[in-house]
C-alpha positions as a printed Julia matrix, in Angstrom:
626×3 Matrix{Float64}:
 -27.61   27.51  -20.56
 -30.95   28.94  -19.56
 -34.45   27.67  -19.22
 -35.11   24.0   -19.8
 -32.34   21.42  -19.71
 -32.71   17.71  -20.38
 -31.52   14.97  -18.02
 -27.76   14.36  -18.13
 -27.73   11.43  -20.55
 -29.69   13.46  -23.1
 -27.89   16.7   -22.36
 -24.51   15.28  -23.3
 -25.75   14.41  -26.78
 -26.29   18.0   -27.77
 -24.91   21.49  -27.46
 -21.44   22.58  -26.48
 -20.9    19.66  -24.08
 -20.72   17.23  -27.0
 -17.21   18.48  -27.75
 -14.39   16.93  -25.75
 -16.85   15.15  -23.45
 -14.29   13.49  -21.21
 -12.43   16.67  -20.34
 -15.59   18.74  -20.02
 -17.21   16.11  -17.81
 -14.25   15.96  -15.44
 -13.84   19.73  -15.44
 -17.51   20.21  -14.64
 -17.29   17.89  -11.67
 -14.32   19.88  -10.38
 -16.34   23.06  -10.88
 -19.08   21.62   -8.75
 -16.72   20.47   -6.02
 -14.96   23.8    -5.91
 -17.87   26.14   -6.49
 -20.47   24.56   -4.24
 -18.59   24.79   -0.96
 -19.57   27.77    1.12
 -21.53   29.55   -1.63
 -24.97   31.07   -1.53
 -26.03   28.69   -4.31
 -25.68   25.6    -2.09
 -29.42   25.43   -1.42
 -30.1    25.8    -5.14
 -27.71   22.9    -5.78
 -29.67   20.74   -3.37
 -32.97   21.67   -5.01
 -31.71   20.81   -8.48
 -30.19   17.52   -7.34
 -33.43   16.62   -5.59
 -35.26   17.22   -8.87
 -32.72   15.23  -10.88
 -35.11   12.37  -11.61
 -37.71   14.71  -13.06
 -37.56   15.42  -16.79
 -36.87   18.07  -17.87
 -34.87   19.89  -15.18
 -35.71   23.59  -15.16
 -33.08   26.12  -14.14
 -33.85   29.79  -13.43
 -32.96   32.14  -16.27
 -30.23   33.7   -14.12
 -28.7    30.35  -13.12
 -25.0    30.23  -14.22
 -24.55   27.8   -17.09
 -21.33   26.33  -15.69
 -23.04   25.59  -12.38
 -25.92   23.88  -14.18
 -23.48   21.82  -16.25
 -21.56   20.9   -13.12
 -24.73   19.75  -11.4
 -25.74   17.59  -14.33
 -22.27   16.07  -14.59
 -22.01   15.41  -10.87
 -25.44   13.8   -10.79
 -24.65   11.63  -13.8
 -21.28   10.69  -12.3
 -23.1     9.16   -9.35
 -25.59    7.05  -11.3
 -26.19    3.61   -9.8
 -26.62    0.51  -11.91
 -27.11   -3.24  -11.49
 -24.39   -5.33  -13.12
 -23.42   -8.97  -13.6
 -19.67   -9.39  -13.1
 -18.24  -11.53  -15.91
 -14.5   -11.7   -15.26
 -11.54  -10.29  -13.36
  -9.0    -7.78  -14.64
  -5.27   -7.93  -13.91
  -5.65   -5.19  -11.28
  -8.42   -7.04   -9.43
 -11.48   -5.16  -10.66
 -14.58   -6.95  -11.85
 -15.45   -6.58  -15.52
 -19.11   -6.2   -16.46
 -21.08   -5.02  -19.46
 -24.08   -2.72  -19.37
 -26.53   -3.39  -22.18
 -29.15   -1.25  -23.85
 -30.02    1.96  -22.04
 -28.8     0.7   -18.69
 -26.0     3.21  -18.9
 -25.16    6.18  -21.06
 -21.61    7.17  -21.9
 -21.09   10.91  -21.97
 -20.34   12.32  -25.4
 -21.97    9.93  -27.84
 -20.7    10.06  -31.39
 -22.33   12.62  -33.69
 -24.81   11.58  -36.33
 -23.16    9.36  -38.89
 -20.16    8.77  -36.65
 -18.94    5.59  -35.0
 -20.7     4.79  -31.73
 -18.52    4.91  -28.66
 -18.67    2.96  -25.44
 -19.8    -0.25  -27.16
 -17.88   -3.31  -28.2
 -19.7    -4.79  -31.21
 -23.04   -4.49  -29.48
 -21.79   -6.49  -26.52
 -22.5    -3.58  -24.22
 -20.56   -0.88  -22.46
 -17.54   -2.17  -20.55
 -17.68   -1.3   -16.85
 -14.76   -1.89  -14.47
 -16.15   -2.41  -10.97
 -13.94   -1.99   -7.92
 -14.84   -4.7    -5.41
 -16.78   -6.87   -7.87
 -15.96  -10.56   -8.33
 -16.88  -12.92  -11.19
 -20.36  -14.41  -10.88
 -21.71  -11.69   -8.58
 -24.69   -9.48   -9.31
 -23.96   -6.09   -7.78
 -25.33   -2.62   -7.43
 -22.59   -0.16   -8.32
 -22.11    3.58   -8.56
 -20.54    5.05  -11.68
 -17.43    7.01  -10.71
 -15.9     7.73  -14.11
 -17.14    7.84  -17.69
 -14.94    7.62  -20.77
 -15.69    7.25  -24.45
 -15.12    3.49  -24.43
 -15.69    2.34  -20.86
 -16.93    3.28  -17.41
 -15.51    2.79  -13.94
 -17.72    2.0   -10.97
 -17.56    1.26   -7.28
 -19.53   -1.65   -5.84
 -22.13   -0.59   -3.31
 -23.9    -3.87   -2.57
 -23.81   -7.55   -3.56
 -27.34   -8.41   -4.71
 -26.55  -12.03   -5.51
 -23.34  -13.85   -4.63
 -21.34  -15.97   -7.04
 -22.41  -19.62   -7.43
 -19.21  -20.6    -5.63
 -18.17  -18.37   -2.76
 -16.33  -18.65    0.54
 -16.78  -16.86    3.85
 -14.25  -14.03    4.32
 -11.25  -14.93    6.46
 -11.04  -11.43    7.93
 -13.62   -9.38    9.83
 -12.51   -6.24    7.97
 -13.39   -7.58    4.53
 -15.58   -5.13    2.63
 -14.09   -1.97    4.11
 -10.39   -2.81    3.82
  -8.85   -3.01    0.37
  -6.0    -5.33    1.35
  -7.45   -8.75    0.41
 -10.28   -8.24   -2.11
 -10.55  -11.91   -3.21
 -11.32  -13.36    0.23
 -14.8   -14.54   -0.72
 -13.49  -16.46   -3.73
 -12.46  -20.09   -3.02
  -8.7   -20.45   -3.19
  -8.68  -22.88   -6.11
 -10.71  -20.33   -8.09
  -8.25  -17.59   -7.16
  -5.47  -19.65   -8.71
  -7.58  -20.31  -11.81
  -8.27  -16.61  -12.31
  -4.63  -15.7   -11.79
  -3.72  -18.24  -14.44
  -6.26  -16.69  -16.82
  -4.95  -13.18  -16.09
  -1.36  -14.22  -16.87
  -2.32  -16.1   -20.05
  -4.57  -13.31  -21.3
  -1.87  -10.68  -20.78
   0.77  -12.66  -22.69
  -1.53  -13.26  -25.67
  -3.52  -10.01  -25.74
  -0.77   -7.53  -24.76
   2.34   -9.53  -25.6
   1.05  -10.73  -28.95
   2.13  -14.34  -28.36
   0.08  -17.23  -29.66
  -2.44  -18.16  -26.96
  -2.11  -21.89  -27.62
   1.68  -21.74  -27.44
   1.69  -19.82  -24.16
  -0.82  -22.21  -22.63
   1.27  -25.21  -23.63
   4.39  -23.68  -22.02
   2.65  -22.47  -18.87
   3.08  -24.94  -16.01
   0.44  -23.22  -13.87
   0.24  -21.13  -10.7
   1.86  -22.73   -7.67
  -0.11  -22.07   -4.46
   1.17  -20.22   -1.44
   2.1   -22.55    1.45
   0.24  -20.22    3.84
  -3.0   -18.28    3.26
  -3.11  -16.26    6.49
  -0.47  -14.42    8.5
   1.96  -15.02    5.66
   3.45  -11.54    5.36
   6.85  -10.65    6.8
   6.17   -6.99    6.05
   3.11   -4.8     6.61
   2.74   -1.14    5.64
   0.1     0.61    7.74
  -0.94    4.21    7.2
  -1.85    6.86    9.74
  -4.97    8.96    9.18
  -6.98   11.53   11.1
  -6.28   14.91   12.65
  -6.59   13.65   16.21
  -9.46   16.02   16.93
 -12.93   15.17   18.18
 -14.81   13.48   15.37
 -11.61   12.74   13.44
  -9.49   10.48   15.67
  -5.98    9.42   14.72
  -6.02    5.82   13.46
  -3.49    3.36   12.04
  -4.64    0.88    9.43
  -4.87   -0.04    5.75
  -6.3     1.77    2.74
 -10.02    1.42    2.15
 -11.29   -0.6    -0.78
 -12.12    2.51   -2.77
  -8.74    4.07   -1.96
 -10.33    6.96   -0.09
  -8.92    7.1     3.38
  -7.78    4.52    5.92
  -9.67    1.9     7.92
  -8.5     0.57   11.27
  -7.79   -3.2    11.12
  -7.28   -4.43   14.7
  -8.14   -8.03   13.71
  -6.26   -8.16   10.39
  -5.86  -11.78    9.28
  -2.46  -11.03    7.75
  -0.92  -10.19   11.13
  -0.29  -12.51   14.09
  -1.59  -11.47   17.49
   1.78  -10.07   18.64
   1.97   -7.69   15.69
  -1.65   -6.58   16.16
  -0.81   -5.57   19.72
   2.15   -3.52   18.48
  -0.06   -1.75   15.95
  -2.76   -1.04   18.53
  -0.31    0.49   21.03
   1.52    2.47   18.33
  -1.76    4.06   17.25
  -2.62    4.98   20.86
   0.81    6.49   21.52
   0.75    8.49   18.29
  -2.69    9.84   19.19
  -1.39   10.91   22.6
   1.36   12.97   20.92
  -1.18   15.57   19.8
   0.2    15.54   16.23
  -2.13   14.82   13.28
  -1.57   12.34   10.49
  -0.22   13.42    7.14
  -2.76   13.65    4.32
  -1.31   12.74    0.89
  -2.02   15.21   -1.87
  -4.29   12.76   -3.7
  -6.29   12.12   -0.52
  -6.58   15.7     0.76
  -9.9    16.36   -0.99
 -11.58   13.59    0.99
 -10.65   15.12    4.34
 -11.51   18.77    3.94
 -12.32   21.35    1.3
  -9.54   23.62    0.03
  -9.47   27.05    1.61
  -9.21   30.23   -0.43
  -7.84   32.56    2.25
  -4.05   32.44    1.89
  -3.3    35.77    3.49
  -3.81   34.66    7.08
  -0.51   33.4     8.49
  -1.79   32.34   11.89
  -3.52   29.12   12.89
  -7.3    29.55   12.5
  -8.04   27.29   15.44
  -5.64   29.2    17.68
  -4.06   25.96   18.9
  -0.94   25.94   16.76
  -1.79   22.49   15.34
  -0.54   21.13   12.06
  -2.96   20.75    9.18
  -4.78   24.03    9.83
  -3.03   26.53    7.58
  -3.69   26.48    3.82
  -0.74   26.24    1.47
   0.37   29.42   -0.26
   1.3    29.84   -3.89
   4.99   29.13   -4.38
   7.08   32.21   -5.22
   9.32   32.41   -8.26
  12.48   32.34   -6.16
  13.65   28.71   -6.05
  15.03   28.88   -2.5
  11.85   30.44   -1.17
   9.81   27.93   -3.16
  11.7    25.03   -1.61
  11.19   26.47    1.86
   7.49   26.96    1.2
   7.18   23.39   -0.14
   8.7    22.07    3.08
   6.3    24.27    5.05
   3.37   22.86    3.05
   4.4    19.35    4.08
   4.64   20.49    7.69
   1.16   21.98    7.53
  -0.32   18.83    6.02
   0.23   16.57    9.0
   3.03   14.6    10.64
   2.45   10.84   11.12
   2.64    8.89    7.84
   3.36    5.14    8.07
   4.3     2.34   10.41
   6.06   -0.48    8.57
   6.42   -3.76   10.48
   9.13   -6.22    9.41
   9.57   -9.79   10.66
  12.91  -11.59   10.54
  15.8   -13.08   12.5
  18.26  -11.38   14.83
  22.03  -11.51   14.39
  22.27  -14.98   15.92
  20.15  -16.21   12.96
  17.89  -18.09   15.37
  15.87  -15.55   17.37
  12.78  -14.27   15.52
  11.65  -10.72   16.06
   9.87   -7.67   14.72
  11.29   -4.35   13.51
   9.17   -1.19   13.32
   9.91    1.56   10.8
   8.02    4.78   11.54
   7.84    7.31    8.7
   6.8    10.89    9.39
   6.91   14.28    7.74
   9.97   16.42    8.59
   9.59   17.64   12.15
  11.15   19.86   14.76
  13.44   18.54   17.46
  10.46   18.44   19.83
   8.42   16.38   17.38
  11.31   14.01   16.74
  11.57   13.48   20.49
   7.89   12.53   20.56
   8.57    9.83   17.99
  11.53    8.6    20.04
   9.27    8.39   23.09
   6.76    6.31   21.12
   9.56    3.97   20.04
  10.98    3.58   23.53
   7.58    2.75   25.01
   6.95    0.16   22.31
  10.35   -1.45   22.88
   9.75   -1.58   26.62
   6.3    -3.15   26.19
   7.09   -5.81   23.56
  10.17   -8.04   24.01
   9.64   -9.39   20.48
  10.24   -5.9    19.06
  13.99   -5.81   18.33
  14.3    -2.35   16.79
  12.47    0.92   16.18
  13.6     3.13   13.3
  12.41    6.67   12.58
  12.69    8.13    9.08
  11.31   11.33    7.56
   9.83   11.87    4.12
   9.38   15.37    2.7
   7.71   14.46   -0.62
   3.99   15.11   -0.88
   2.93   11.6    -1.81
   1.7     8.35   -0.29
   4.88    6.27   -0.53
   5.97    4.35    2.56
   9.65    5.09    1.96
  11.73    7.31    4.19
  14.17    9.83    2.74
  16.18   10.68    5.85
  16.95    8.44    8.82
  16.57   10.18   12.18
  17.08    7.4    14.74
  17.53    3.64   15.15
  16.65    2.39   18.62
  17.64   -1.03   19.95
  15.88   -3.07   22.62
  17.27   -0.8    25.37
  15.8     2.29   23.69
  19.26    3.68   22.9
  20.34    4.87   19.47
  22.16    2.06   17.67
  22.48    2.03   13.85
  22.91   -1.75   13.87
  19.43   -2.18   15.34
  17.91   -1.6    11.89
  19.48   -4.78   10.48
  17.89   -8.22   10.47
  18.07  -11.42    8.4
  15.7   -13.4     6.2
  16.17  -17.11    5.41
  15.94  -18.2     1.78
  17.26  -21.28    0.04
  19.27  -22.47    3.02
  21.08  -19.14    3.3
  20.48  -15.96    5.3
  20.24  -12.53    3.69
  20.99   -9.4     5.71
  18.38   -6.66    5.32
  17.81   -3.14    6.53
  14.42   -2.1     7.87
  13.87   -0.19    4.61
  15.14   -2.94    2.25
  13.01   -4.7    -0.33
  12.45   -8.44    0.07
   9.62  -10.74   -0.94
   6.91  -10.35    1.72
   5.78  -14.0     1.68
   8.78  -15.93    3.01
   7.41  -19.43    2.37
   6.17  -18.62   -1.14
   9.45  -16.82   -1.89
  11.19  -20.15   -1.35
   8.85  -21.73   -3.91
   9.65  -18.88   -6.31
  13.41  -19.27   -5.8
  13.22  -23.03   -6.34
  11.27  -22.49   -9.55
  13.78  -19.91  -10.83
  16.74  -22.15  -10.01
  15.07  -25.09  -11.74
  14.42  -23.1   -14.9
  18.03  -21.94  -15.15
  19.39  -25.43  -14.52
  17.17  -26.87  -17.26
  17.96  -24.29  -19.91
  21.47  -22.93  -19.22
  23.84  -25.52  -20.63
  27.15  -23.79  -19.83
  29.11  -25.41  -17.02
  30.09  -22.12  -15.29
  27.84  -19.49  -16.83
  28.3   -15.75  -16.51
  25.13  -14.45  -14.83
  23.93  -10.85  -14.89
  21.48  -10.1   -12.06
  19.46   -7.04  -13.06
  17.56   -5.25  -10.25
  19.39   -7.51   -7.81
  18.28   -5.84   -4.54
  20.19   -7.31   -1.59
  21.33  -10.24   -3.74
  18.35  -12.6    -3.6
  17.73  -14.86   -5.39
  20.83  -14.36   -7.55
  23.23  -15.46   -4.82
  21.41  -18.79   -4.61
  22.8   -19.5    -8.09
  26.31  -18.22   -7.34
  27.81  -21.61   -6.5
  27.32  -22.78  -10.1
  28.26  -19.49  -11.82
  31.7   -18.56  -13.11
  30.88  -14.89  -12.59
  27.94  -12.96  -11.18
  27.39   -9.23  -11.62
  24.46   -7.5    -9.93
  23.03   -4.11  -10.95
  20.78   -2.14   -8.61
  19.76    1.51   -8.34
  19.65    1.6    -4.54
  23.19    2.06   -3.21
  22.19    0.8     0.26
  20.87   -2.42   -1.25
  24.11   -2.84   -3.2
  26.13   -2.51    0.01
  23.99   -5.22    1.61
  24.34   -7.45   -1.46
  28.13   -7.14   -1.25
  28.01   -7.96    2.47
  25.77  -10.96    1.82
  28.09  -12.3    -0.89
  31.1   -11.92    1.41
  29.3   -13.61    4.3
  28.49  -16.56    2.02
  32.11  -16.84    0.89
  31.62  -15.85   -2.75
  34.53  -13.9    -4.24
  33.37  -14.02   -7.86
  30.26  -11.88   -7.23
  30.33   -8.11   -7.69
  27.64   -5.45   -7.43
  27.3    -1.99   -8.94
  24.88    0.81   -8.03
  23.29    2.97  -10.7
  20.55    3.37  -13.27
  19.82    0.07  -14.99
  19.69    1.5   -18.52
  22.99    3.37  -18.16
  24.76    0.39  -16.62
  23.41   -1.97  -19.27
  24.63    0.41  -21.99
  28.15    0.09  -20.62
  27.86   -3.68  -20.76
  27.07   -3.6   -24.48
  30.09   -4.2   -26.77
  29.34   -1.08  -28.85
  29.86    1.26  -25.88
  33.15    3.18  -25.77
  33.51    2.39  -22.05
  32.6    -1.26  -22.46
  33.51   -3.03  -19.23
  34.38   -6.55  -20.34
  35.32   -6.61  -24.05
  36.12  -10.32  -24.01
  33.15  -11.51  -21.96
  29.64  -12.47  -22.96
  26.68  -13.03  -20.67
  25.25  -16.5   -20.76
  22.16  -15.68  -18.69
  20.4   -12.59  -17.4
  18.08  -12.61  -14.39
  15.62   -9.71  -14.63
  13.33   -8.85  -11.69
  12.14   -5.26  -12.26
   9.59   -3.19  -10.31
   5.89   -3.32  -11.21
   6.44   -0.78  -13.98
   8.61   -3.27  -15.85
  11.68   -2.42  -17.9
  12.11    1.13  -19.12
  12.37    1.27  -22.96
  16.02    2.27  -22.8
  16.85   -0.56  -20.4
  15.0    -3.07  -22.59
  16.88   -1.9   -25.68
  20.2    -2.24  -23.84
  19.21   -5.72  -22.65
  18.51   -6.8   -26.22
  21.92   -5.48  -27.32
  23.65   -7.76  -24.81
  22.7   -10.81  -26.9
  22.59  -13.04  -23.84
  21.71  -16.64  -24.59
  19.06  -16.93  -21.85
  16.85  -14.39  -20.07
  14.85  -15.28  -16.97
  12.26  -12.52  -16.51
  10.51  -12.48  -13.11
   7.6   -10.06  -12.76
   4.91   -9.15  -10.23
   2.83   -7.46  -12.95
   1.58   -9.63  -15.85
   0.6    -6.55  -17.87
   4.07   -4.97  -17.94
   5.67   -8.39  -18.37
   3.54   -8.93  -21.46
   4.37   -5.45  -22.77
   8.1    -6.24  -22.53
   7.51   -9.72  -23.96
   6.19   -8.09  -27.13
   9.69   -6.64  -27.63
  11.6    -9.72  -26.49
   9.84  -12.07  -28.89
  11.56  -10.38  -31.83
  14.95  -11.74  -30.72
  14.01  -14.47  -28.25
  11.55  -17.33  -28.02
   9.56  -18.21  -24.94
  10.47  -21.72  -23.76
   8.88  -21.94  -20.3
   6.43  -20.0   -18.14
   5.29  -20.47  -14.55
   3.73  -18.46  -11.74
   3.69  -18.46   -7.94
   0.96  -17.05   -5.73
   2.89  -14.77   -3.38
  -0.21  -12.78   -2.41
  -3.23  -14.98   -1.54
  -6.64  -13.27   -1.56
  -5.32  -10.53   -3.88
  -5.27  -10.33   -7.7
  -1.46  -10.14   -7.76
   0.6   -13.02   -9.12
   4.35  -13.48   -9.61
   5.23  -14.76  -13.08
   8.43  -16.35  -14.37
   9.22  -16.53  -18.08
  12.36  -18.05  -19.58
  13.53  -16.88  -23.0
  16.25  -18.2   -25.29
  17.83  -16.36  -28.21
  16.66  -17.22  -31.71
């Protein structure tokens, strides 16, 4: 590319960039990000970007074509546009449509071809992070595809006709509660629409039928300070200009924002978070940067030959990762070293529950770090001991390490469990949660519904559905993805047999302990992959467990990803009379419903708002065999 070049929207309609526009557009942006750092062309980049609004843009004859393409792509990627938000998607983004020439999708169809990026002349679909229905916003385009765009809200130009003041001072920066400015009754209405739309549009069920069976979204009993679990992330290198902080992910997902006045946490927990951040900063160790966040903190370095620390201080996070060798052992060692060099502090997970006497409330802190030396592990122990000494309500401090290069707040190796005295005590990681008049034992790393009061509403709704539609006097109940046994054990007193399947062996051990503590001898639990275990429950399997037994009801409560295809196929082969499917993701629920409706009919649907001020909603669907 030499000489004159048109503005980006025109440029993408001609020449070599018209082929594979999505890939070329993304690749060009990467070229810009990689090639512009520390090069002699940086000033030229600035000059061209400054002249972006002028038409045509003129590049010198010697200007590299890939750099020019990258500049055009990067400039177009950051177009700003004014949008009217029409509705809300299932993941909480605002949906808008750009009409006319307000926006140009890269890679328009060739002459005579079908136009892309339009929906029957209704305009280009734009998904806006941070936008709410009824708002007029100024947004920046962050991604362009052939049929839609993605954007990030920069400013609210006109608020929705009905709006509410935010309940938290961190609203706008923090991504934890994006629906705060929407009145709560409207939140419930939109969650109802999201659930209904998913079941009809994705699941293929008749919209009128689903609406007639849907009893609505039950509200959360509490709208603030309702969480019994909070996952906070560390960020920052701890150096001047980049302090170590502890908080929640930003709205755009890029980095962490400190939330000292978070409305989800009571004052006691905020004090624990504040002191934990200060103590971690005093350790001199930087926070871990997940692989998908590393580009926002610093540019990649090309020099991989230098094995020393460039800053001469021996700090983590300073040495670039080297290319992994072919030898698997050396590669594993180098992968571990890459984690070490990418920071130490990862997450602080706060859990709220009851102590062993089942009366005394308290907090448990789970600190997750990268693998560290003995000296670094001792620094974490010191942090835990100081927290335990300062806060009588803190009943336990648990340290776990995670070697994987990701942003999951799940430890892979337990290092220490400190009790109130600061001594190592494995039992200090256990606490109890009340539900349905019973108490469930949990570990600091166990899954449990984070909204205790709304979880009771959910359990009552599930129990009511099964009582209304399971006619057998002592039904055989299969609890799939049973966790620590809740809410399946709440139904155990009216079951002839209960079998729970769960992948996490630690959760299975807790479920067995909970069943024993409640006096149930007809409940058993098995650890393993759901699909494999379900296969063995099917009569056609050579190792069929119970050749004379059928399952009257199946309780399914999978992760957000829903049922894997193999697990869903095995579930259908069971031929259970009733399936109660509980889901925190309406989209994957609807996807699985499309398969279920071939052998089952939907007879009841409900939802509970476990996460106020967020787009998430917990759905319950009850199915009976045809």
